[in-house]
BADREN-394215 format. One record per residue (C-alpha): x, y, z; residue in three letters. Coordinates in steps of 0.02 Angstrom, whole numbers, padded with zeros to 5 digits, always signed. Example, Ala and Ser with C-alpha at 12.3 -4.5 7.8 and 13.67 -1.06 7.14 Angstrom:
// residues 2
+00615-00225+00390ALA+00684-00053+00357SER
***
This chain:
// residues 819
+00283+00994+01273MET+00255+00904+01436LYS+00135+00793+01528ALA-00002+00905+01596ALA+00036+00859+01777LEU+00224+00863+01751GLY+00344+01005+01780GLU+00479+00978+01648GLU+00457+01051+01475TRP+00548+00964+01332ILE+00575+01019+01152PRO+00442+00966+01028ALA+00447+00948+00840ARG+00298+00983+00729VAL+00238+00886+00634PRO+00272+00753+00762GLY+00194+00657+00905SER+00199+00633+01092ILE+00297+00471+01079ALA+00427+00542+00960SER+00457+00693+01072ASP+00471+00586+01229LEU+00590+00463+01144ILE+00701+00602+01077ARG+00710+00680+01252ALA+00754+00513+01333GLY+00588+00509+01426LYS+00522+00354+01338MET+00613+00197+01283ASN+00591+00149+01102ASP+00434+00040+01105PRO+00492-00068+00960TYR+00635-00145+01059TYR+00601-00312+01143ARG+00438-00297+01244GLU+00443-00111+01283ARG+00280-00087+01189GLN+00194-00145+01349TYR+00300-00035+01462GLU+00255+00126+01372VAL+00069+00094+01349PHE+00016+00188+01505ASP+00103+00343+01438SER-00044+00360+01320PHE-00165+00372+01467ARG-00097+00544+01513ARG-00142+00719+01459ILE-00007+00817+01367TYR+00011+00998+01319GLU+00108+01088+01183TYR+00154+01272+01190VAL+00223+01386+01057ARG+00260+01571+01066GLU+00266+01660+00898PHE+00287+01838+00842ILE+00165+01915+00719VAL+00220+02059+00608ASP+00092+02200+00602PRO+00084+02181+00412ALA+00005+02011+00433LEU-00143+02092+00523LEU-00184+02208+00380GLU-00287+02079+00286GLY-00472+02043+00309GLU-00451+01862+00366ARG-00325+01768+00473LEU-00344+01582+00507GLU-00253+01454+00612LEU-00247+01300+00500VAL-00222+01131+00585CYS-00200+00999+00450GLU-00189+00857+00577GLY-00226+00855+00763LEU-00222+00680+00836ASP-00353+00671+00908THR-00443+00740+01063ILE-00373+00914+01075ALA-00413+01084+01148GLU-00339+01232+01055VAL-00303+01392+01152ARG-00238+01554+01081LEU-00178+01689+01200ASN-00270+01602+01341GLY-00437+01585+01249GLU-00510+01419+01192ILE-00537+01437+01005ILE-00581+01258+00964GLY-00596+01076+01015LYS-00561+00929+00902THR-00615+00746+00900MET-00557+00686+00730ASN-00381+00644+00675MET-00433+00638+00492HIS-00497+00816+00476ARG-00419+00984+00434THR-00473+01118+00558TYR-00472+01303+00513CYS-00504+01425+00655PHE-00543+01608+00622ASP-00418+01703+00729VAL-00435+01872+00642THR-00484+01960+00803SER-00380+01850+00919LYS-00204+01872+00850ILE-00107+02022+00914VAL+00043+02112+00845SER+00200+02047+00929GLY+00205+01896+01044VAL+00062+01768+01039ASN+00047+01603+01131THR-00028+01445+01058LEU-00068+01304+01179ARG-00137+01134+01130LEU-00195+01007+01258ILE-00210+00825+01203PHE-00322+00710+01304TYR-00296+00522+01314SER-00377+00424+01172PRO-00361+00266+01278VAL-00458+00337+01424GLU-00589+00405+01305TYR-00625+00244+01209VAL-00623+00137+01366GLU-00750+00250+01449GLN-00860+00255+01294LYS-00850+00066+01281GLN-00917+00051+01459LYS-01061+00165+01415GLU-01103+00083+01248ARG-01009-00070+01189SER-00961-00076+01005LEU-00890-00236+00932TRP-00720-00236+00845ALA-00616-00377+00773ALA-00454-00448+00846ASN-00518-00459+01026GLY-00390-00433+01163GLU-00254-00390+01037TYR-00330-00217+01011VAL-00394-00082+01128VAL-00580-00117+01122GLN-00689+00035+01097GLY-00588+00114+00956PHE-00741+00133+00842PRO-00801+00271+00959HIS-00659+00386+00905LEU-00610+00450+00733ARG-00429+00401+00753LYS-00328+00280+00644ALA-00387+00110+00702HIS-00220+00021+00684TYR-00145+00132+00821MET-00251+00036+00946PHE-00172-00128+00886GLY-00204-00248+00744TRP-00153-00425+00700ASP+00010-00358+00626TRP+00046-00208+00736GLY+00063-00153+00918PRO-00053-00055+01032LYS+00031+00116+01026LEU-00108+00247+01019PRO+00008+00396+01001ASP-00059+00575+00986SER+00001+00748+00940GLY+00014+00876+00801ILE+00040+00751+00660TRP+00027+00868+00511ARG+00070+01050+00478ASP-00003+01191+00582ILE+00012+01370+00519TYR-00066+01542+00501LEU-00149+01587+00335ALA-00185+01769+00297ALA-00301+01831+00159TYR-00339+02000+00085ARG-00506+02031+00000LYS-00545+01846-00031GLY-00484+01674-00078ARG-00517+01525-00188LEU-00644+01404-00121GLY-00688+01231-00183ASP-00604+01176-00346VAL-00668+01024-00440TYR-00585+00968-00602ILE-00670+00848-00721THR-00626+00786-00894GLN-00726+00748-01050GLU-00639+00639-01179HIS-00718+00648-01352ASP-00714+00532-01501ASP-00587+00642-01591SER-00459+00610-01454GLY-00471+00780-01375GLY-00499+00819-01192VAL-00606+00958-01119LEU-00560+01008-00942LEU-00703+01079-00841ASP-00636+01175-00692ILE-00771+01222-00567ARG-00712+01354-00445VAL-00795+01451-00306SER-00728+01608-00223ALA-00756+01685-00053GLU-00745+01871-00011SER-00701+01943+00159PHE-00743+02097+00259GLY-00797+02252+00168ALA-00724+02194+00003SER-00839+02182-00148PRO-00928+02015-00166GLY-00864+01861-00254ALA-00941+01920-00417ASP-00806+02055-00426SER-00667+01927-00441PHE-00583+01872-00599GLU-00516+01695-00617LEU-00366+01652-00724LEU-00329+01470-00767ALA-00168+01417-00853MET-00135+01238-00909LEU+00045+01186-00942TYR+00094+01031-01040THR+00208+00895-00968PRO+00350+00985-01057ASP+00311+01146-00964GLY+00235+01237-01112LEU+00076+01339-01094LEU-00065+01239-01172ASN-00199+01371-01145GLU-00249+01511-01028ALA-00429+01556-00992GLN-00504+01698-00893THR-00672+01693-00808LEU-00742+01868-00775PRO-00839+01911-00620GLY-01004+01822-00607GLY-01094+01683-00518ALA-00996+01575-00398SER-00954+01436-00423PRO-00899+01471-00599GLY-00837+01356-00735HIS-00682+01374-00843ILE-00661+01254-00988ARG-00494+01218-01069ILE-00476+01105-01219ARG-00324+00995-01254VAL-00325+00942-01436ASN-00180+00821-01436GLN-00175+00758-01257PRO-00036+00653-01187GLU-00135+00521-01094LEU-00088+00457-00921TRP-00074+00268-00906TRP-00041+00147-00763PRO+00133+00073-00756SER+00156-00058-00891GLY+00025+00011-01009LEU+00108+00176-01053GLY+00187+00333-00984LYS+00132+00450-00845GLN+00133+00626-00920PRO+00067+00756-00798LEU-00004+00928-00835TYR+00008+01076-00717ARG-00147+01181-00688LEU-00118+01352-00609GLN-00266+01452-00543LEU-00260+01636-00493GLU-00399+01736-00412LEU-00385+01920-00457ARG-00472+02081-00409GLN-00436+02247-00492ASP-00289+02166-00582GLY-00206+02109-00421MET-00182+01928-00369GLN-00288+01884-00217VAL-00256+01697-00206ASP-00179+01557-00307GLU-00179+01369-00312ARG-00091+01236-00415GLU-00140+01059-00464TYR-00048+00919-00554THR-00166+00816-00659ILE-00159+00672-00782GLY-00276+00659-00931LEU-00362+00491-00931ARG-00527+00401-00912THR-00532+00277-00768LEU-00675+00176-00697THR-00724+00000-00644VAL-00825-00104-00767LYS-00962-00218-00701ARG-01051-00311-00839GLU-01138-00481-00846PRO-01041-00619-00933ASP-01038-00808-00942SER-00950-00821-00772TRP-01060-00696-00678GLY-01012-00513-00677GLU-00849-00427-00721THR-00752-00319-00598PHE-00606-00234-00684GLU-00519-00067-00698PHE-00538+00013-00869VAL-00412+00148-00913VAL-00431+00249-01072ASN-00547+00113-01135GLY-00424-00028-01096VAL-00468-00165-00969SER-00317-00198-00860MET-00271-00336-00740PHE-00236-00249-00573ALA-00073-00307-00493MET-00023-00241-00323GLY-00034-00254-00135ALA-00121-00178+00015ASN-00036-00026+00093TYR-00045+00005+00280ILE+00025+00155+00376PRO+00214+00151+00370GLU+00246+00176+00556ASP+00157+00172+00723ASN+00260+00324+00769ILE+00198+00441+00635ARG+00344+00563+00649ALA+00462+00431+00582ARG+00376+00434+00414GLN+00442+00544+00274SER+00417+00580+00090LYS+00585+00499+00053GLU+00534+00339+00142ARG+00367+00335+00052THR+00448+00368-00117GLU+00565+00221-00091ARG+00414+00111-00053LEU+00315+00170-00204ILE+00468+00151-00315ARG+00489-00026-00247ASP+00310-00059-00302CYS+00344+00004-00477ARG+00506-00096-00484ASP+00408-00253-00440ALA+00289-00220-00586ASN+00142-00158-00482PHE+00009-00055-00569ASN-00107-00038-00420CYS-00104-00010-00232ILE-00246-00021-00106ARG-00248+00101+00041VAL-00328-00004+00178TRP-00465+00074+00284GLY-00394+00048+00458GLY-00262+00184+00443GLY-00273+00363+00382TYR-00287+00453+00216TYR-00104+00470+00161PRO-00014+00635+00137ASP-00027+00729-00027ASP+00145+00667-00079TYR+00084+00487-00075PHE-00040+00522-00214TYR+00086+00630-00306ASP+00205+00482-00307LEU+00069+00362-00366CYS+00034+00486-00508ASP+00218+00490-00553GLN+00251+00303-00542TYR+00088+00245-00620GLY-00001+00156-00477LEU-00190+00158-00477ILE-00252+00192-00299VAL-00394+00092-00225TRP-00438+00209-00081GLN-00538+00142+00066ASP-00632+00263+00176HIS-00573+00242+00355LEU-00687+00110+00425PHE-00627-00068+00457ALA-00680-00226+00548CYS-00794-00142+00676ALA-00969-00079+00716GLU-01010+00105+00706TYR-01155+00191+00789GLU-01231+00329+00682MET-01262+00458+00817THR-01290+00636+00760GLU-01115+00686+00814GLN-01031+00536+00731PHE-01128+00564+00569THR-01073+00746+00559GLU-00894+00697+00600GLN-00878+00570+00460ILE-00965+00683+00333LYS-00840+00820+00371ALA-00686+00706+00366GLU-00739+00628+00201ILE-00772+00797+00123ALA-00602+00862+00181ASP-00509+00716+00106ASN-00609+00685-00053VAL-00586+00867-00102LYS-00400+00852-00065ARG-00372+00691-00163ILE-00500+00684-00304ARG-00398+00774-00439HIS-00260+00643-00441HIS-00235+00541-00599ALA-00197+00387-00495SER-00361+00386-00399LEU-00460+00239-00465GLY-00589+00190-00336LEU-00669+00247-00173TRP-00722+00105-00057CYS-00839+00125+00091GLY-00758+00006+00216ASN-00650-00147+00245ASN-00738-00313+00283GLU-00892-00245+00372MET-01025-00305+00250GLU-00945-00478+00253MET-00935-00471+00443ALA-01122-00440+00459TRP-01156-00592+00349VAL-01021-00717+00397ASP-00933-00671+00560TRP-00981-00718+00735ASP-01014-00567+00847PHE-01166-00498+00940PRO-01272-00429+00798LYS-01393-00295+00855ARG-01529-00242+00735ALA-01505-00057+00769LYS-01319-00065+00724LEU-01353-00167+00568LYS-01475-00032+00517THR-01339+00096+00554ASP-01223+00001+00437TYR-01350+00017+00296VAL-01376+00201+00336LYS-01189+00236+00339GLN-01123+00136+00192PHE-01273+00117+00077GLU-01359+00286+00099ILE-01249+00424+00173ILE-01080+00382+00095LEU-01147+00349-00081PRO-01243+00514-00075GLU-01087+00604-00016LEU-00982+00529-00154MET-01110+00572-00287ARG-01096+00752-00228THR-00910+00763-00197LEU-00835+00654-00334ASP-00965+00580-00452PRO-00833+00544-00583GLY-00741+00413-00478THR-00810+00238-00454PHE-00880+00207-00279TYR-00885+00031-00204TRP-00985+00006-00045LYS-00869-00116+00044ALA-00725-00235+00018SER-00761-00375-00010PRO-00932-00350-00089SER-01042-00402-00232SER-01123-00231-00238GLY-01203-00210-00068GLY-01364-00260+00017GLY-01280-00405+00109PHE-01296-00505-00053ASP-01156-00635-00050GLU-01023-00506-00004PRO-00880-00628-00036ASN-00953-00712-00191ALA-00825-00783-00314PRO-00924-00739-00471HIS-00946-00551-00447LYS-00868-00405-00356GLY-00707-00423-00257ASP-00655-00562-00138VAL-00548-00580+00018HIS-00482-00758+00015TYR-00400-00820+00175TRP-00426-01009+00172ASP-00242-01045+00138VAL-00182-00944+00288TRP-00323-00947+00415HIS-00399-01109+00351GLY-00238-01207+00329GLY-00278-01259+00150GLU-00132-01311+00038PRO-00061-01185-00087PHE-00146-01281-00228THR-00315-01227-00157ALA-00291-01061-00246TYR-00310-01153-00410ARG-00486-01208-00364GLU-00550-01028-00364HIS-00581-00913-00512TYR-00619-00750-00425PHE-00663-00597-00526ARG-00547-00488-00421PHE-00452-00542-00264CYS-00417-00389-00158SER-00347-00480-00005GLU-00255-00644+00018PHE-00094-00676+00110GLY+00030-00785+00203PHE+00147-00732+00343GLN+00334-00738+00360SER+00469-00673+00476PHE+00582-00530+00425PRO+00767-00555+00392ALA+00890-00584+00534LEU+00956-00405+00513LYS+00782-00342+00557THR+00757-00464+00700VAL+00925-00410+00771ASP+00857-00232+00786SER+00728-00278+00918PHE+00803-00431+01005THR+00948-00487+01111GLU+01039-00649+01076GLN+00934-00748+01200GLY+00772-00690+01118ASP+00810-00769+00949ARG+00689-00913+00955ASN+00520-00887+00873ILE+00432-00948+01031PHE+00524-00830+01149SER+00418-00699+01234SER+00503-00561+01134VAL+00475-00645+00965MET+00296-00686+01011GLU+00267-00506+01064SER+00316-00455+00887HIS+00192-00579+00813GLN+00017-00505+00831LYS-00078-00645+00746ASN-00109-00764+00891PRO-00093-00922+00786ALA+00038-00850+00669GLY+00197-00936+00724ASN+00110-01104+00731GLY+00041-01082+00555LYS+00214-01038+00489ILE+00288-01194+00570ILE+00144-01300+00503ALA+00175-01230+00329GLY+00360-01267+00341ILE+00327-01445+00398SER+00213-01471+00248GLU+00337-01405+00120ASN+00516-01398+00184PHE+00636-01494+00294LEU+00650-01425+00470TYR+00776-01281+00472PRO+00937-01312+00564LYS+00946-01144+00655ASP+00854-00981+00689PHE+00921-00888+00539ASP+00874-01032+00424SER+00699-01034+00497LEU+00675-00850+00456LEU+00739-00881+00280PHE+00627-01032+00249VAL+00475-00939+00315SER+00501-00811+00177GLN+00513-00947+00045LEU+00351-01020+00111LEU+00263-00853+00099GLN+00327-00818-00076ALA+00276-00988-00141GLU+00102-00969-00068ALA+00073-00804-00157MET+00148-00868-00320ARG+00021-01009-00330TYR-00124-00888-00317GLY-00063-00747-00429VAL+00000-00857-00570GLU-00165-00953-00572HIS-00270-00794-00583TRP-00158-00719-00716ARG-00172-00879-00818ARG-00360-00847-00810ASN-00349-00665-00862ARG-00518-00606-00922GLY-00612-00707-00793ARG-00504-00638-00652CYS-00445-00459-00670MET-00359-00414-00507GLY-00234-00476-00379SER-00197-00365-00228ILE-00107-00467-00097TYR-00099-00432+00090TRP+00013-00340+00130GLN+00144-00226+00056LEU+00234-00150+00207ASN+00252-00150+00396ASP+00220-00017+00528CYS+00350-00091+00647TRP+00474-00236+00645PRO+00399-00408+00668GLY+00316-00558+00588ALA+00180-00511+00464SER+00107-00537+00291TRP+00216-00399+00215SER+00329-00418+00063SER+00439-00271+00119ILE+00486-00262+00302ASP+00489-00112+00419TYR+00664-00059+00366PHE+00623-00071+00181GLY+00709-00238+00155ARG+00635-00343+00017TRP+00577-00513+00076LYS+00576-00660-00044ALA+00395-00617-00085LEU+00437-00448-00159HIS+00566-00526-00276TYR+00437-00657-00321TYR+00310-00518-00352ALA+00429-00438-00476LYS+00424-00603-00570ARG+00240-00653-00553PHE+00184-00475-00594TYR+00298-00466-00746ALA+00207-00386-00894PRO+00234-00546-00994VAL+00229-00702-00885LEU+00264-00884-00922LEU+00191-00993-00784SER+00165-01177-00753ALA+00024-01279-00677GLU+00081-01453-00626GLU-00033-01601-00587THR+00056-01764-00552GLY+00170-01795-00700THR+00081-01667-00811LYS+00128-01485-00834VAL+00032-01350-00926LYS+00130-01196-00980LEU+00038-01033-01014ALA+00089-00857-01066VAL+00000-00703-00997THR+00024-00543-01094ASN-00027-00387-00997ASP+00053-00267-01121THR-00040-00170-01256PRO+00059-00258-01393LYS+00053-00429-01472LEU+00192-00543-01409VAL+00287-00666-01517GLN+00427-00772-01449GLY+00491-00943-01401MET+00452-01054-01253VAL+00593-01171-01204HIS+00581-01313-01077TRP+00707-01437-01012ARG+00678-01587-00900LEU+00836-01607-00795ARG+00901-01721-00660ASP+00965-01655-00494ARG+01139-01627-00567LEU+01058-01525-00707SER+01088-01654-00845ALA+00954-01635-00980VAL+00836-01784-00994ILE+00713-01708-01118GLN+00691-01537-01195GLN+00584-01442-01317GLY+00544-01273-01391SER+00393-01195-01473MET+00349-01028-01546SER+00207-00931-01467ILE+00098-00786-01517THR-00010-00703-01384VAL-00127-00559-01420GLU-00113-00399-01318ALA-00199-00404-01149LEU-00236-00589-01151SER-00177-00759-01090ALA-00150-00917-01189ALA-00087-01094-01160GLY+00078-01134-01243SER+00111-01318-01204ALA+00040-01471-01115GLU+00178-01589-01063LEU+00168-01761-00984ASP+00322-01844-00910PHE+00238-02005-00853ALA+00353-02107-00963GLU+00509-02031-00885VAL+00449-02031-00706LEU+00361-02199-00727GLY+00277-02193-00559GLY+00446-02209-00475ASP+00442-02101-00318PRO+00633-02094-00313VAL+00640-02031-00492LYS+00512-01895-00452SER+00626-01835-00313ARG+00774-01810-00428GLU+00696-01727-00582VAL+00639-01549-00612TYR+00569-01451-00759LEU+00649-01287-00808GLU+00555-01168-00924TYR+00583-00995-00998GLU+00503-00872-01117LEU+00617-00789-01243GLU+00569-00626-01329LEU+00685-00544-01455GLU+00828-00656-01400GLY+00810-00619-01214ARG+00733-00724-01074ALA+00594-00618-00997VAL+00509-00747-00885SER+00568-00913-00814GLU+00536-01038-00677GLY+00543-01220-00628CYS+00430-01360-00572VAL+00469-01492-00442LEU+00365-01651-00450PHE+00374-01671-00262VAL+00374-01548-00119LYS+00544-01466-00088PRO+00566-01564+00073LYS+00569-01728-00026HIS+00682-01673-00169PHE+00857-01747-00166HIS+00962-01590-00186PHE+01146-01613-00220ALA+01276-01494-00149GLU+01278-01354-00280PRO+01447-01276-00234ALA+01379-01103-00271LEU+01502-00967-00315ARG+01494-00789-00381ALA+01605-00680-00486GLU+01588-00495-00454MET+01641-00350-00564THR+01616-00163-00557GLU+01543-00045-00686GLU+01515+00142-00679ALA+01346+00136-00593ASP+01328-00046-00540ALA+01409-00205-00480TYR+01381-00363-00583ILE+01370-00533-00499LEU+01379-00691-00604THR+01318-00845-00510LEU+01375-01021-00548HIS+01315-01189-00483SER+01377-01367-00505GLU+01203-01443-00484SER+01023-01388-00467PHE+01011-01254-00332ALA+00839-01198-00272ALA+00792-01036-00185PHE+00963-00956-00201VAL+00980-00798-00095GLU+01114-00664-00105LEU+01147-00548+00041ASP+01287-00437+00103PHE+01351-00420+00281THR+01339-00240+00338GLY+01239-00182+00187HIS+01059-00177+00131ASP+01039-00199-00056VAL+00904-00216-00187ARG+00957-00333-00326LEU+00889-00357-00501SER+00838-00532-00446ASP+00853-00642-00293ASN+00782-00803-00217PHE+00807-00889-00384ILE+00831-01065-00453HIS+00996-01104-00537LEU+01047-01248-00651SER+01225-01308-00677ALA+01303-01236-00834GLY+01181-01091-00842ARG+01260-00942-00753PRO+01143-00808-00689LYS+01185-00623-00703ARG+01126-00513-00559ILE+01140-00324-00558ILE+01168-00220-00402LEU+01147-00036-00442ARG+01257+00075-00335LYS+01107+00185-00296GLU+01024+00033-00216ASP+01162+00011-00087LEU+01120+00069+00090SER+01293+00151+00098ALA+01436+00176-00025PRO+01553+00028-00035SER+01702-00036-00131THR+01707-00192-00236LEU+01823-00279-00113SER+01712-00236+00035GLU+01561-00307-00053LEU+01653-00463-00106GLN+01710-00497+00072SER+01532-00473+00138GLY+01442-00576+00004LEU+01337-00718+00073ARG+01258-00850-00040ILE+01142-00989+00015ARG+01010-01104-00056SER+00880-01220+00018ILE+01007-01359+00051ILE+01102-01243+00168ASP+00951-01229+00284THR+00961-01410+00342TYR+01140-01471+00312THR+01279-01432+00435LEU
***
């Protein structure tokens, strides 16, 4: 590849991108380091070309059809084969198939792709016809004109790096006689517990071959154990045809926490005269899955129902994993999805400002039991429904719905992110024609498309929404809500407890990543959050100020830069805990919590719980606790504390709740225990405590007393926490003298933590290693050691016990302000 006006060719990798090729060749500095993002921006104003010579064996030309398949061209491209233009593209989200049957020659062929600047294109279009988009100067305005992932033009958590290139596979596909066409798999679950699969298949014939009615279709369904459940043959006939396979004793697919994720393999073969013409394979899960909306005493429900069971959705919003697409991989995505499962997620929302993920993303969600809320790719902007734009989005949606719709994990299609709400509540120039275009796009065209392409999956017109029609799109009593008053509005964390949303699909609070991550993009002199480098990695213009304001409200001022990063993560985690625990205590009224956001696309400050390098922030460890299947949580008001148990498992829970009121040295002042019984899939109060007599209105006493609580099931503590009666900045912490004992087992290291007084927000870390621990950012009482497990597979690199011991670092909140 090379710049079109340049002379020097450099090696290119496909799939890949312009930026990744230039960086690898030393022609572009890594844009994530310091402020280089601004230095490289003009590189994306140029035209680039890719060339590939390939040799075609004569045998490949013997078939009736030869296609060049481009699964992802980003974005404005001209495709030339042997000097002839065979296609032009304008949509990153589409798969393009070009008939090259008469254009490929035996021997050497030359493929040339020319990529035009997306920046130049959208800027020119914006001059011709302005379209509004959120985030102002922090994005390249005009991006709604181009069907390219919006976040690449900048967002309030990511840089302006509108990379381009061949971002997915490109290959030749040869066919003899014919091929399989559209395949649509639906399920009918009957009262006897059986499942009938209806497999609708079309076939296409080529050249002089007999028509599609001469084909024979063979369908074979294999159980999760690999055994043949049934094989069916459809003789030649009308196309599309239907094959029906019955499963009498199905193994049902469940989201994580409600059951297992057994997957069946469906193999399809298209035959003619006894010979295989084409084949295709699908992995499916047997389940029913929809969203229930029914009137009730609080308004209208909004909840996922799986196999007849209403579930509380617990998860986060997923954004693209990198601004430089070539740096993404299946291994990286699997680690992220596994981290979701390990933090007790059962749901993940794919936000609409990115792209439809790769097939492996959905495969992983199937395997790990995460229901996917899938946005279509429209977010925070106006769109003009020209004839060309309308045809583009119809084609991209068809491409991707057909690709994704068979997945067990797919739970919901959503039209857009925040556009209905924007038209009602946001301040931007609102033109009647474009508002009409919104209705045409999201309330007429997309619903009709979805009824045709995937009628069995629930379609939601926008997020947030109450059902469309600009009718209270962010209403608390129906539909889903985006709640941002704590972050953008500066409300205290307790404000979450004033709202009883039916389903909260966005809410968040920012933090900085760990020092290890900050070190990757800064020099020593940059390590001040108000330096130009740190501010360049904070894309929310008021973000750093809001973090500092939050710290001042809750914590003592940190003594140094590293402590400030650490405390920002505690602040974020506490903010999210207040909201999630409140909504889970009100299970039934609220049925979903999807926080913003799961991951990062580059290193910097953001709302993520896992940073760019995959490091768990405090929030992700908190999520593991506040999304626990059985949760004991506390709601404190003055001297009163209400304890409640939320049971999101399909089984009744019986156990013991223990509480202890302790002083700052962990001496017990009062204590109590009670047995609890909580029905499956429900929440119930377990205790109402009042410590007015102990605290007696004495502000000093309130600063030296805390409540510790835990839920014990079958002799094991499964959920625990503590309550301070003042903000952490006013609590009189004593020096805890934290220490750890560390031993080695076959597949793990065991750390046992000890404290000599109450220690809050205890973090474990290791110099030179990234780790994922069984728990972290915890509270610790004297005399109650805490056992932490470090699995060897969760180490970033193999290590010995002595190496880990020498690199172990322990700190708590008191270490952030004492010298």
